[in-house]
VONUMI-142210 format. One record per residue (C-alpha): z, x, y; residue number from 1; residue in three letters. Coordinates in Angstrom, 3 decimals. Layout:
<lumti><w>Z</w><u>X</u><v>Y</v><k>NUM</k><r>Ala</r></lumti>
...
This chain:
<lumti><w>-0.026</w><u>-16.945</u><v>1.912</v><k>1</k><r>Met</r></lumti>
<lumti><w>0.238</w><u>-15.966</u><v>5.576</v><k>2</k><r>Gly</r></lumti>
<lumti><w>-2.106</w><u>-17.246</u><v>8.251</v><k>3</k><r>Ala</r></lumti>
<lumti><w>-5.438</w><u>-15.473</u><v>8.586</v><k>4</k><r>Ala</r></lumti>
<lumti><w>-5.553</w><u>-12.844</u><v>11.287</v><k>5</k><r>Lys</r></lumti>
<lumti><w>-7.393</w><u>-13.966</u><v>14.430</v><k>6</k><r>Ser</r></lumti>
<lumti><w>-10.366</w><u>-11.853</u><v>15.502</v><k>7</k><r>Gln</r></lumti>
<lumti><w>-10.147</w><u>-10.296</u><v>18.949</v><k>8</k><r>Leu</r></lumti>
<lumti><w>-13.114</w><u>-10.950</u><v>21.224</v><k>9</k><r>Ile</r></lumti>
<lumti><w>-14.286</w><u>-9.941</u><v>24.685</v><k>10</k><r>Leu</r></lumti>
<lumti><w>-12.596</w><u>-11.979</u><v>27.403</v><k>11</k><r>Gly</r></lumti>
<lumti><w>-9.542</w><u>-12.675</u><v>25.248</v><k>12</k><r>Gln</r></lumti>
<lumti><w>-6.160</w><u>-12.401</u><v>26.939</v><k>13</k><r>Ile</r></lumti>
<lumti><w>-3.446</w><u>-10.252</u><v>25.365</v><k>14</k><r>Leu</r></lumti>
<lumti><w>0.020</w><u>-11.289</u><v>26.500</v><k>15</k><r>Gln</r></lumti>
<lumti><w>3.051</w><u>-8.989</u><v>26.655</v><k>16</k><r>Ser</r></lumti>
<lumti><w>6.486</w><u>-10.118</u><v>27.816</v><k>17</k><r>Ser</r></lumti>
<lumti><w>5.571</w><u>-9.424</u><v>31.441</v><k>18</k><r>Ser</r></lumti>
<lumti><w>1.820</w><u>-8.873</u><v>31.711</v><k>19</k><r>Thr</r></lumti>
<lumti><w>-1.496</w><u>-10.456</u><v>30.798</v><k>20</k><r>Gln</r></lumti>
<lumti><w>-4.402</w><u>-8.196</u><v>29.849</v><k>21</k><r>Tyr</r></lumti>
<lumti><w>-8.025</w><u>-9.354</u><v>29.555</v><k>22</k><r>Thr</r></lumti>
<lumti><w>-10.231</w><u>-7.518</u><v>27.052</v><k>23</k><r>Ile</r></lumti>
<lumti><w>-13.335</w><u>-6.208</u><v>28.858</v><k>24</k><r>Ile</r></lumti>
<lumti><w>-14.823</w><u>-3.872</u><v>26.260</v><k>25</k><r>Glu</r></lumti>
<lumti><w>-14.015</w><u>-2.239</u><v>22.938</v><k>26</k><r>Phe</r></lumti>
<lumti><w>-14.305</w><u>1.505</u><v>23.494</v><k>27</k><r>Ile</r></lumti>
<lumti><w>-12.970</w><u>3.091</u><v>20.321</v><k>28</k><r>Gly</r></lumti>
<lumti><w>-12.477</w><u>2.457</u><v>16.623</v><k>29</k><r>Tyr</r></lumti>
<lumti><w>-10.500</w><u>4.202</u><v>13.892</v><k>30</k><r>Gly</r></lumti>
<lumti><w>-8.607</w><u>3.663</u><v>10.663</v><k>31</k><r>Phe</r></lumti>
<lumti><w>-5.665</w><u>2.443</u><v>12.793</v><k>32</k><r>Phe</r></lumti>
<lumti><w>-7.631</w><u>-0.365</u><v>14.455</v><k>33</k><r>Gly</r></lumti>
<lumti><w>-9.431</w><u>-0.255</u><v>17.814</v><k>34</k><r>Lys</r></lumti>
<lumti><w>-9.057</w><u>0.655</u><v>21.466</v><k>35</k><r>Val</r></lumti>
<lumti><w>-9.946</w><u>-1.877</u><v>24.157</v><k>36</k><r>Ala</r></lumti>
<lumti><w>-10.641</w><u>-1.403</u><v>27.844</v><k>37</k><r>Lys</r></lumti>
<lumti><w>-8.595</w><u>-4.122</u><v>29.508</v><k>38</k><r>Cys</r></lumti>
<lumti><w>-7.836</w><u>-5.431</u><v>32.969</v><k>39</k><r>Gln</r></lumti>
<lumti><w>-4.319</w><u>-6.207</u><v>34.147</v><k>40</k><r>Val</r></lumti>
<lumti><w>-4.752</w><u>-9.755</u><v>35.412</v><k>41</k><r>Asn</r></lumti>
<lumti><w>-2.138</w><u>-9.507</u><v>38.167</v><k>42</k><r>Ser</r></lumti>
<lumti><w>-3.428</w><u>-6.273</u><v>39.724</v><k>43</k><r>Thr</r></lumti>
<lumti><w>-7.003</w><u>-5.775</u><v>38.396</v><k>44</k><r>Ser</r></lumti>
<lumti><w>-5.937</w><u>-2.292</u><v>37.204</v><k>45</k><r>Glu</r></lumti>
<lumti><w>-7.894</w><u>-1.041</u><v>34.208</v><k>46</k><r>Leu</r></lumti>
<lumti><w>-5.976</w><u>0.244</u><v>31.182</v><k>47</k><r>Val</r></lumti>
<lumti><w>-6.661</w><u>1.265</u><v>27.584</v><k>48</k><r>Ala</r></lumti>
<lumti><w>-4.901</w><u>-0.706</u><v>24.850</v><k>49</k><r>Ile</r></lumti>
<lumti><w>-4.625</w><u>0.744</u><v>21.364</v><k>50</k><r>Lys</r></lumti>
<lumti><w>-4.593</w><u>-2.244</u><v>19.009</v><k>51</k><r>Ile</r></lumti>
<lumti><w>-3.145</w><u>-1.598</u><v>15.559</v><k>52</k><r>Leu</r></lumti>
<lumti><w>-4.246</w><u>-3.897</u><v>12.762</v><k>53</k><r>Asp</r></lumti>
<lumti><w>-0.994</w><u>-4.057</u><v>10.829</v><k>54</k><r>Thr</r></lumti>
<lumti><w>2.653</w><u>-3.191</u><v>11.163</v><k>55</k><r>Phe</r></lumti>
<lumti><w>3.333</w><u>0.123</u><v>9.473</v><k>56</k><r>Gln</r></lumti>
<lumti><w>6.109</w><u>2.695</u><v>9.556</v><k>57</k><r>Gln</r></lumti>
<lumti><w>3.856</w><u>5.090</u><v>11.414</v><k>58</k><r>Asp</r></lumti>
<lumti><w>3.688</w><u>2.498</u><v>14.215</v><k>59</k><r>Val</r></lumti>
<lumti><w>7.419</w><u>2.983</u><v>14.704</v><k>60</k><r>Glu</r></lumti>
<lumti><w>7.022</w><u>6.741</u><v>14.369</v><k>61</k><r>Asp</r></lumti>
<lumti><w>4.425</w><u>6.772</u><v>17.148</v><k>62</k><r>Glu</r></lumti>
<lumti><w>6.649</w><u>4.659</u><v>19.399</v><k>63</k><r>Leu</r></lumti>
<lumti><w>9.512</w><u>7.084</u><v>18.778</v><k>64</k><r>Ser</r></lumti>
<lumti><w>7.331</w><u>10.028</u><v>19.797</v><k>65</k><r>Met</r></lumti>
<lumti><w>6.001</w><u>8.240</u><v>22.885</v><k>66</k><r>Leu</r></lumti>
<lumti><w>9.550</w><u>7.363</u><v>23.935</v><k>67</k><r>Ser</r></lumti>
<lumti><w>10.628</w><u>10.998</u><v>23.657</v><k>68</k><r>Lys</r></lumti>
<lumti><w>7.552</w><u>12.257</u><v>25.498</v><k>69</k><r>Ile</r></lumti>
<lumti><w>8.092</w><u>9.745</u><v>28.322</v><k>70</k><r>Ser</r></lumti>
<lumti><w>10.766</w><u>12.021</u><v>29.835</v><k>71</k><r>Val</r></lumti>
<lumti><w>7.953</w><u>14.401</u><v>30.837</v><k>72</k><r>Leu</r></lumti>
<lumti><w>5.821</w><u>13.762</u><v>33.916</v><k>73</k><r>Asp</r></lumti>
<lumti><w>2.451</w><u>12.867</u><v>32.320</v><k>74</k><r>Pro</r></lumti>
<lumti><w>0.476</w><u>14.211</u><v>35.268</v><k>75</k><r>Asp</r></lumti>
<lumti><w>2.376</w><u>17.486</u><v>35.483</v><k>76</k><r>Gln</r></lumti>
<lumti><w>2.141</w><u>18.100</u><v>31.715</v><k>77</k><r>Phe</r></lumti>
<lumti><w>-1.362</w><u>16.687</u><v>31.211</v><k>78</k><r>Asn</r></lumti>
<lumti><w>-0.304</w><u>13.968</u><v>28.770</v><k>79</k><r>Leu</r></lumti>
<lumti><w>-1.724</w><u>10.453</u><v>28.638</v><k>80</k><r>Val</r></lumti>
<lumti><w>0.459</w><u>7.979</u><v>30.526</v><k>81</k><r>Lys</r></lumti>
<lumti><w>2.113</w><u>5.345</u><v>28.296</v><k>82</k><r>Phe</r></lumti>
<lumti><w>2.953</w><u>1.978</u><v>29.881</v><k>83</k><r>His</r></lumti>
<lumti><w>4.333</w><u>-0.342</u><v>27.207</v><k>84</k><r>Glu</r></lumti>
<lumti><w>4.195</w><u>-1.612</u><v>23.655</v><k>85</k><r>Arg</r></lumti>
<lumti><w>4.053</w><u>-5.266</u><v>22.701</v><k>86</k><r>Phe</r></lumti>
<lumti><w>3.226</w><u>-7.551</u><v>19.780</v><k>87</k><r>Glu</r></lumti>
<lumti><w>0.351</w><u>-10.017</u><v>20.026</v><k>88</k><r>Tyr</r></lumti>
<lumti><w>-0.373</w><u>-12.357</u><v>17.144</v><k>89</k><r>Ser</r></lumti>
<lumti><w>-0.342</w><u>-10.015</u><v>14.125</v><k>90</k><r>Ser</r></lumti>
<lumti><w>-1.266</w><u>-6.932</u><v>16.178</v><k>91</k><r>Tyr</r></lumti>
<lumti><w>0.812</w><u>-4.120</u><v>17.625</v><k>92</k><r>Thr</r></lumti>
<lumti><w>-0.505</w><u>-3.023</u><v>21.019</v><k>93</k><r>Cys</r></lumti>
<lumti><w>0.124</w><u>0.179</u><v>22.985</v><k>94</k><r>Tyr</r></lumti>
<lumti><w>-0.909</w><u>0.236</u><v>26.651</v><k>95</k><r>Val</r></lumti>
<lumti><w>-2.044</w><u>3.557</u><v>28.184</v><k>96</k><r>Phe</r></lumti>
<lumti><w>-3.734</w><u>4.683</u><v>31.350</v><k>97</k><r>Glu</r></lumti>
<lumti><w>-7.513</w><u>4.468</u><v>31.066</v><k>98</k><r>Leu</r></lumti>
<lumti><w>-9.197</w><u>7.866</u><v>30.749</v><k>99</k><r>Leu</r></lumti>
<lumti><w>-12.932</w><u>8.475</u><v>30.999</v><k>100</k><r>Glu</r></lumti>
<lumti><w>-14.145</w><u>10.241</u><v>27.839</v><k>101</k><r>Met</r></lumti>
<lumti><w>-13.115</w><u>12.739</u><v>25.190</v><k>102</k><r>Asp</r></lumti>
<lumti><w>-14.454</w><u>16.288</u><v>24.984</v><k>103</k><r>Leu</r></lumti>
<lumti><w>-16.986</w><u>15.401</u><v>22.295</v><k>104</k><r>Val</r></lumti>
<lumti><w>-18.509</w><u>12.713</u><v>24.512</v><k>105</k><r>Gln</r></lumti>
<lumti><w>-18.315</w><u>15.040</u><v>27.503</v><k>106</k><r>Phe</r></lumti>
<lumti><w>-20.406</w><u>17.750</u><v>25.852</v><k>107</k><r>Ile</r></lumti>
<lumti><w>-22.936</w><u>15.245</u><v>24.542</v><k>108</k><r>Glu</r></lumti>
<lumti><w>-23.379</w><u>13.184</u><v>27.722</v><k>109</k><r>Thr</r></lumti>
<lumti><w>-22.491</w><u>15.440</u><v>30.647</v><k>110</k><r>Lys</r></lumti>
<lumti><w>-23.188</w><u>19.016</u><v>29.643</v><k>111</k><r>Met</r></lumti>
<lumti><w>-26.180</w><u>18.869</u><v>27.324</v><k>112</k><r>Gly</r></lumti>
<lumti><w>-25.156</w><u>22.279</u><v>26.038</v><k>113</k><r>Asp</r></lumti>
<lumti><w>-22.025</w><u>24.280</u><v>25.267</v><k>114</k><r>Ser</r></lumti>
<lumti><w>-19.521</w><u>24.837</u><v>28.057</v><k>115</k><r>Ile</r></lumti>
<lumti><w>-19.291</w><u>28.223</u><v>29.782</v><k>116</k><r>Tyr</r></lumti>
<lumti><w>-16.112</w><u>30.285</u><v>29.513</v><k>117</k><r>Val</r></lumti>
<lumti><w>-15.220</w><u>29.765</u><v>33.176</v><k>118</k><r>Asn</r></lumti>
<lumti><w>-15.401</w><u>25.998</u><v>32.539</v><k>119</k><r>Gln</r></lumti>
<lumti><w>-13.353</w><u>26.193</u><v>29.342</v><k>120</k><r>Ile</r></lumti>
<lumti><w>-10.605</w><u>28.189</u><v>31.062</v><k>121</k><r>Arg</r></lumti>
<lumti><w>-9.122</w><u>25.284</u><v>33.115</v><k>122</k><r>Pro</r></lumti>
<lumti><w>-9.197</w><u>23.041</u><v>30.043</v><k>123</k><r>Ile</r></lumti>
<lumti><w>-7.329</w><u>25.695</u><v>28.046</v><k>124</k><r>Ala</r></lumti>
<lumti><w>-4.748</w><u>26.152</u><v>30.797</v><k>125</k><r>Lys</r></lumti>
<lumti><w>-4.027</w><u>22.427</u><v>31.020</v><k>126</k><r>Gln</r></lumti>
<lumti><w>-3.658</w><u>22.078</u><v>27.260</v><k>127</k><r>Met</r></lumti>
<lumti><w>-1.297</w><u>25.058</u><v>27.141</v><k>128</k><r>Leu</r></lumti>
<lumti><w>0.874</w><u>23.273</u><v>29.716</v><k>129</k><r>Val</r></lumti>
<lumti><w>0.781</w><u>20.139</u><v>27.543</v><k>130</k><r>Ala</r></lumti>
<lumti><w>1.854</w><u>22.102</u><v>24.452</v><k>131</k><r>Leu</r></lumti>
<lumti><w>4.578</w><u>23.831</u><v>26.447</v><k>132</k><r>Gln</r></lumti>
<lumti><w>5.940</w><u>20.414</u><v>27.400</v><k>133</k><r>Gly</r></lumti>
<lumti><w>5.892</w><u>19.194</u><v>23.797</v><k>134</k><r>Leu</r></lumti>
<lumti><w>7.593</w><u>22.392</u><v>22.644</v><k>135</k><r>Lys</r></lumti>
<lumti><w>10.398</w><u>21.832</u><v>25.169</v><k>136</k><r>Ser</r></lumti>
<lumti><w>11.074</w><u>18.516</u><v>23.393</v><k>137</k><r>Leu</r></lumti>
<lumti><w>10.790</w><u>19.960</u><v>19.881</v><k>138</k><r>Gly</r></lumti>
<lumti><w>7.610</w><u>18.001</u><v>19.114</v><k>139</k><r>Ile</r></lumti>
<lumti><w>4.438</w><u>19.041</u><v>17.276</v><k>140</k><r>Met</r></lumti>
<lumti><w>1.252</w><u>17.059</u><v>17.980</v><k>141</k><r>His</r></lumti>
<lumti><w>-0.408</w><u>18.136</u><v>14.653</v><k>142</k><r>Thr</r></lumti>
<lumti><w>-3.762</w><u>16.561</u><v>15.567</v><k>143</k><r>Asp</r></lumti>
<lumti><w>-5.263</w><u>18.789</u><v>18.255</v><k>144</k><r>Ile</r></lumti>
<lumti><w>-9.054</w><u>18.371</u><v>18.235</v><k>145</k><r>Lys</r></lumti>
<lumti><w>-11.787</w><u>17.646</u><v>20.805</v><k>146</k><r>Pro</r></lumti>
<lumti><w>-11.535</w><u>13.878</u><v>20.221</v><k>147</k><r>Asp</r></lumti>
<lumti><w>-7.895</w><u>13.940</u><v>21.354</v><k>148</k><r>Asn</r></lumti>
<lumti><w>-8.454</w><u>15.767</u><v>24.631</v><k>149</k><r>Val</r></lumti>
<lumti><w>-9.840</w><u>13.441</u><v>27.304</v><k>150</k><r>Met</r></lumti>
<lumti><w>-11.342</w><u>13.876</u><v>30.731</v><k>151</k><r>Leu</r></lumti>
<lumti><w>-9.460</w><u>11.866</u><v>33.341</v><k>152</k><r>Val</r></lumti>
<lumti><w>-12.175</w><u>11.248</u><v>35.944</v><k>153</k><r>Asn</r></lumti>
<lumti><w>-15.150</w><u>13.589</u><v>36.134</v><k>154</k><r>Thr</r></lumti>
<lumti><w>-16.197</w><u>12.321</u><v>39.570</v><k>155</k><r>Glu</r></lumti>
<lumti><w>-12.914</w><u>13.453</u><v>41.098</v><k>156</k><r>Lys</r></lumti>
<lumti><w>-12.318</w><u>16.550</u><v>38.959</v><k>157</k><r>Asp</r></lumti>
<lumti><w>-14.881</w><u>17.503</u><v>36.330</v><k>158</k><r>Lys</r></lumti>
<lumti><w>-12.450</w><u>19.437</u><v>34.121</v><k>159</k><r>Phe</r></lumti>
<lumti><w>-9.157</w><u>17.547</u><v>34.527</v><k>160</k><r>His</r></lumti>
<lumti><w>-7.994</w><u>16.715</u><v>30.991</v><k>161</k><r>Val</r></lumti>
<lumti><w>-5.084</w><u>15.072</u><v>29.208</v><k>162</k><r>Lys</r></lumti>
<lumti><w>-3.836</w><u>15.153</u><v>25.613</v><k>163</k><r>Leu</r></lumti>
<lumti><w>-3.831</w><u>11.795</u><v>23.809</v><k>164</k><r>Ile</r></lumti>
<lumti><w>-2.936</w><u>10.203</u><v>20.449</v><k>165</k><r>Asp</r></lumti>
<lumti><w>0.593</w><u>10.937</u><v>19.270</v><k>166</k><r>Phe</r></lumti>
<lumti><w>0.269</w><u>8.850</u><v>16.120</v><k>167</k><r>Gly</r></lumti>
<lumti><w>0.696</w><u>11.923</u><v>13.900</v><k>168</k><r>Leu</r></lumti>
<lumti><w>3.178</w><u>13.818</u><v>16.084</v><k>169</k><r>Ala</r></lumti>
<lumti><w>6.423</w><u>14.914</u><v>14.424</v><k>170</k><r>Ile</r></lumti>
<lumti><w>9.644</w><u>16.617</u><v>15.525</v><k>171</k><r>Pro</r></lumti>
<lumti><w>10.083</w><u>20.269</u><v>14.526</v><k>172</k><r>Phe</r></lumti>
<lumti><w>13.066</w><u>19.183</u><v>12.433</v><k>173</k><r>Ser</r></lumti>
<lumti><w>10.765</w><u>17.095</u><v>10.203</v><k>174</k><r>Ser</r></lumti>
<lumti><w>8.464</w><u>19.990</u><v>9.309</v><k>175</k><r>Ala</r></lumti>
<lumti><w>8.112</w><u>20.021</u><v>5.514</v><k>176</k><r>Thr</r></lumti>
<lumti><w>6.632</w><u>23.031</u><v>3.752</v><k>177</k><r>Gln</r></lumti>
<lumti><w>3.564</w><u>22.072</u><v>1.732</v><k>178</k><r>Gly</r></lumti>
<lumti><w>2.825</w><u>18.946</u><v>3.762</v><k>179</k><r>Glu</r></lumti>
<lumti><w>-0.823</w><u>18.594</u><v>4.759</v><k>180</k><r>Leu</r></lumti>
<lumti><w>-1.263</w><u>18.223</u><v>8.508</v><k>181</k><r>Leu</r></lumti>
<lumti><w>-4.156</w><u>18.560</u><v>10.975</v><k>182</k><r>Gln</r></lumti>
<lumti><w>-7.872</w><u>17.756</u><v>10.497</v><k>183</k><r>Pro</r></lumti>
<lumti><w>-9.431</w><u>20.096</u><v>7.924</v><k>184</k><r>Ile</r></lumti>
<lumti><w>-11.541</w><u>22.190</u><v>10.298</v><k>185</k><r>Ser</r></lumti>
<lumti><w>-8.578</w><u>22.535</u><v>12.708</v><k>186</k><r>Tyr</r></lumti>
<lumti><w>-5.972</w><u>23.192</u><v>10.009</v><k>187</k><r>Arg</r></lumti>
<lumti><w>-3.877</w><u>26.332</u><v>10.411</v><k>188</k><r>Ala</r></lumti>
<lumti><w>-3.825</w><u>28.869</u><v>7.532</v><k>189</k><r>Pro</r></lumti>
<lumti><w>-0.083</w><u>28.450</u><v>6.962</v><k>190</k><r>Glu</r></lumti>
<lumti><w>-0.635</w><u>24.712</u><v>6.408</v><k>191</k><r>Val</r></lumti>
<lumti><w>-3.558</w><u>25.315</u><v>4.045</v><k>192</k><r>Ile</r></lumti>
<lumti><w>-1.575</w><u>27.832</u><v>1.983</v><k>193</k><r>Leu</r></lumti>
<lumti><w>1.588</w><u>25.723</u><v>1.975</v><k>194</k><r>Gly</r></lumti>
<lumti><w>3.723</w><u>28.216</u><v>3.908</v><k>195</k><r>Leu</r></lumti>
<lumti><w>6.534</w><u>27.351</u><v>6.331</v><k>196</k><r>Pro</r></lumti>
<lumti><w>5.013</w><u>26.369</u><v>9.667</v><k>197</k><r>Tyr</r></lumti>
<lumti><w>6.072</w><u>25.877</u><v>13.287</v><k>198</k><r>Thr</r></lumti>
<lumti><w>4.626</w><u>24.428</u><v>16.476</v><k>199</k><r>Glu</r></lumti>
<lumti><w>2.238</w><u>27.395</u><v>16.396</v><k>200</k><r>Ala</r></lumti>
<lumti><w>-0.091</w><u>25.227</u><v>14.300</v><k>201</k><r>Ile</r></lumti>
<lumti><w>-0.904</w><u>23.311</u><v>17.497</v><k>202</k><r>Asp</r></lumti>
<lumti><w>-1.959</w><u>26.584</u><v>19.116</v><k>203</k><r>Met</r></lumti>
<lumti><w>-4.306</w><u>27.156</u><v>16.180</v><k>204</k><r>Trp</r></lumti>
<lumti><w>-5.734</w><u>23.663</u><v>16.628</v><k>205</k><r>Gly</r></lumti>
<lumti><w>-6.215</w><u>24.319</u><v>20.336</v><k>206</k><r>Leu</r></lumti>
<lumti><w>-7.950</w><u>27.620</u><v>19.631</v><k>207</k><r>Gly</r></lumti>
<lumti><w>-10.364</w><u>25.903</u><v>17.239</v><k>208</k><r>Cys</r></lumti>
<lumti><w>-10.963</w><u>23.178</u><v>19.833</v><k>209</k><r>Thr</r></lumti>
<lumti><w>-11.835</w><u>25.719</u><v>22.531</v><k>210</k><r>Leu</r></lumti>
<lumti><w>-14.152</w><u>27.519</u><v>20.104</v><k>211</k><r>Ala</r></lumti>
<lumti><w>-15.899</w><u>24.205</u><v>19.426</v><k>212</k><r>Thr</r></lumti>
<lumti><w>-16.492</w><u>23.750</u><v>23.153</v><k>213</k><r>Leu</r></lumti>
<lumti><w>-18.098</w><u>27.166</u><v>23.414</v><k>214</k><r>Tyr</r></lumti>
<lumti><w>-20.117</w><u>27.072</u><v>20.195</v><k>215</k><r>Leu</r></lumti>
<lumti><w>-20.922</w><u>23.346</u><v>20.296</v><k>216</k><r>Lys</r></lumti>
<lumti><w>-20.135</w><u>23.190</u><v>16.592</v><k>217</k><r>Tyr</r></lumti>
<lumti><w>-16.964</w><u>23.498</u><v>14.537</v><k>218</k><r>Asn</r></lumti>
<lumti><w>-15.773</w><u>27.040</u><v>13.911</v><k>219</k><r>Leu</r></lumti>
<lumti><w>-14.723</w><u>26.054</u><v>10.371</v><k>220</k><r>Phe</r></lumti>
<lumti><w>-16.223</w><u>23.546</u><v>7.882</v><k>221</k><r>Pro</r></lumti>
<lumti><w>-15.167</w><u>19.949</u><v>8.404</v><k>222</k><r>Val</r></lumti>
<lumti><w>-15.014</w><u>18.541</u><v>4.858</v><k>223</k><r>Arg</r></lumti>
<lumti><w>-13.928</w><u>21.250</u><v>2.417</v><k>224</k><r>Cys</r></lumti>
<lumti><w>-10.579</w><u>23.031</u><v>2.661</v><k>225</k><r>Glu</r></lumti>
<lumti><w>-11.711</w><u>25.722</u><v>0.219</v><k>226</k><r>Tyr</r></lumti>
<lumti><w>-14.651</w><u>26.601</u><v>2.470</v><k>227</k><r>Leu</r></lumti>
<lumti><w>-12.305</w><u>26.678</u><v>5.472</v><k>228</k><r>Val</r></lumti>
<lumti><w>-10.121</w><u>29.291</u><v>3.744</v><k>229</k><r>Met</r></lumti>
<lumti><w>-13.210</w><u>31.212</u><v>2.647</v><k>230</k><r>Lys</r></lumti>
<lumti><w>-14.389</w><u>31.342</u><v>6.263</v><k>231</k><r>Ala</r></lumti>
<lumti><w>-10.940</w><u>32.436</u><v>7.453</v><k>232</k><r>Met</r></lumti>
<lumti><w>-11.011</w><u>35.365</u><v>5.028</v><k>233</k><r>Val</r></lumti>
<lumti><w>-14.504</w><u>36.312</u><v>6.195</v><k>234</k><r>Glu</r></lumti>
<lumti><w>-13.509</w><u>36.157</u><v>9.884</v><k>235</k><r>Tyr</r></lumti>
<lumti><w>-9.925</w><u>37.433</u><v>9.764</v><k>236</k><r>Leu</r></lumti>
<lumti><w>-9.435</w><u>39.214</u><v>6.442</v><k>237</k><r>Gly</r></lumti>
<lumti><w>-7.220</w><u>38.417</u><v>3.482</v><k>238</k><r>Met</r></lumti>
<lumti><w>-3.763</w><u>36.897</u><v>3.970</v><k>239</k><r>Pro</r></lumti>
<lumti><w>-0.939</w><u>39.312</u><v>3.181</v><k>240</k><r>Ser</r></lumti>
<lumti><w>0.444</w><u>39.517</u><v>-0.351</v><k>241</k><r>Asp</r></lumti>
<lumti><w>3.692</w><u>37.926</u><v>0.836</v><k>242</k><r>Asp</r></lumti>
<lumti><w>1.803</w><u>34.958</u><v>2.230</v><k>243</k><r>Gln</r></lumti>
<lumti><w>-0.138</w><u>34.526</u><v>-0.994</v><k>244</k><r>Leu</r></lumti>
<lumti><w>2.951</w><u>34.820</u><v>-3.187</v><k>245</k><r>Ile</r></lumti>
<lumti><w>5.045</w><u>32.317</u><v>-1.240</v><k>246</k><r>Phe</r></lumti>
<lumti><w>2.324</w><u>29.821</u><v>-0.371</v><k>247</k><r>Gly</r></lumti>
<lumti><w>2.886</w><u>26.586</u><v>-2.290</v><k>248</k><r>Met</r></lumti>
<lumti><w>-0.879</w><u>25.907</u><v>-2.371</v><k>249</k><r>Arg</r></lumti>
<lumti><w>-2.198</w><u>29.454</u><v>-2.810</v><k>250</k><r>Thr</r></lumti>
<lumti><w>-3.489</w><u>28.859</u><v>-6.354</v><k>251</k><r>Lys</r></lumti>
<lumti><w>-5.984</w><u>26.349</u><v>-4.996</v><k>252</k><r>Arg</r></lumti>
<lumti><w>-7.818</w><u>29.194</u><v>-3.291</v><k>253</k><r>Phe</r></lumti>
<lumti><w>-6.868</w><u>32.576</u><v>-4.801</v><k>254</k><r>Phe</r></lumti>
<lumti><w>-6.377</w><u>34.210</u><v>-8.186</v><k>255</k><r>Tyr</r></lumti>
<lumti><w>-2.834</w><u>35.520</u><v>-7.741</v><k>256</k><r>Thr</r></lumti>
<lumti><w>-1.797</w><u>36.956</u><v>-11.132</v><k>257</k><r>Arg</r></lumti>
<lumti><w>-2.691</w><u>40.537</u><v>-10.205</v><k>258</k><r>Arg</r></lumti>
<lumti><w>-1.016</w><u>40.219</u><v>-6.797</v><k>259</k><r>Ile</r></lumti>
<lumti><w>2.117</w><u>38.798</u><v>-8.409</v><k>260</k><r>Leu</r></lumti>
<lumti><w>2.319</w><u>41.646</u><v>-10.941</v><k>261</k><r>Lys</r></lumti>
<lumti><w>1.932</w><u>44.185</u><v>-8.149</v><k>262</k><r>Ser</r></lumti>
<lumti><w>4.578</w><u>42.410</u><v>-6.067</v><k>263</k><r>Tyr</r></lumti>
<lumti><w>7.039</w><u>42.271</u><v>-8.981</v><k>264</k><r>Gln</r></lumti>
<lumti><w>6.430</w><u>45.928</u><v>-9.782</v><k>265</k><r>Gly</r></lumti>
<lumti><w>7.324</w><u>46.967</u><v>-6.238</v><k>266</k><r>Glu</r></lumti>
<lumti><w>10.571</w><u>45.058</u><v>-6.474</v><k>267</k><r>Gly</r></lumti>
<lumti><w>11.786</w><u>46.849</u><v>-9.583</v><k>268</k><r>Glu</r></lumti>
């Protein structure tokens, strides 16, 4: 059996090939592991280190995406700045610039209420620039949600934001019809129905994110995909017959026999 994994603690030093980082505070947790606020010992600069519990293929996938995205100016395209990746003990660590808070925290701690349209507008504009940059590289983020949009520094600029977390990003060329992507309440209808999809699904995720800022609650249900589709039909109307016929997952949500007969009859 392998050696037991050491537990990371405050004050511990993480060592890369060129830099020592001291853990100051743990600021985020997820299924992937945790995020630590760290200090660069040589410069006293503060950074955020995403610490992954185990080596997995998606670790390499994320590194591949970050490497491709690094050709873009992170400040110009409103993307989190990536510094380096290194291995420490049995952990994989990604070092990023330290941002202040995500949009969920921002609403809860700074606003106390939903954000006005004139305050949402600059956030929307910056995220559209970010998506434009990803599109130029043929990359889909696939995980646009309020948790993954972060304020940089509210004291300097209250609504300056950046897009984070490329752990689920994929190239356009890897898009697979029927694959489930995006959080449920931010999932585009073409993904739910199992239709071919494009980078437009990120625009859908952004739209749902902006609606959440305004409403202060999710536009669509967060746990049940069936209820999400039900709400979409109520808000936007029924999908077209073509979409229902060719959706790989349509039968999960709709009774299609009558539509199919009608469709076949028109083709005769």
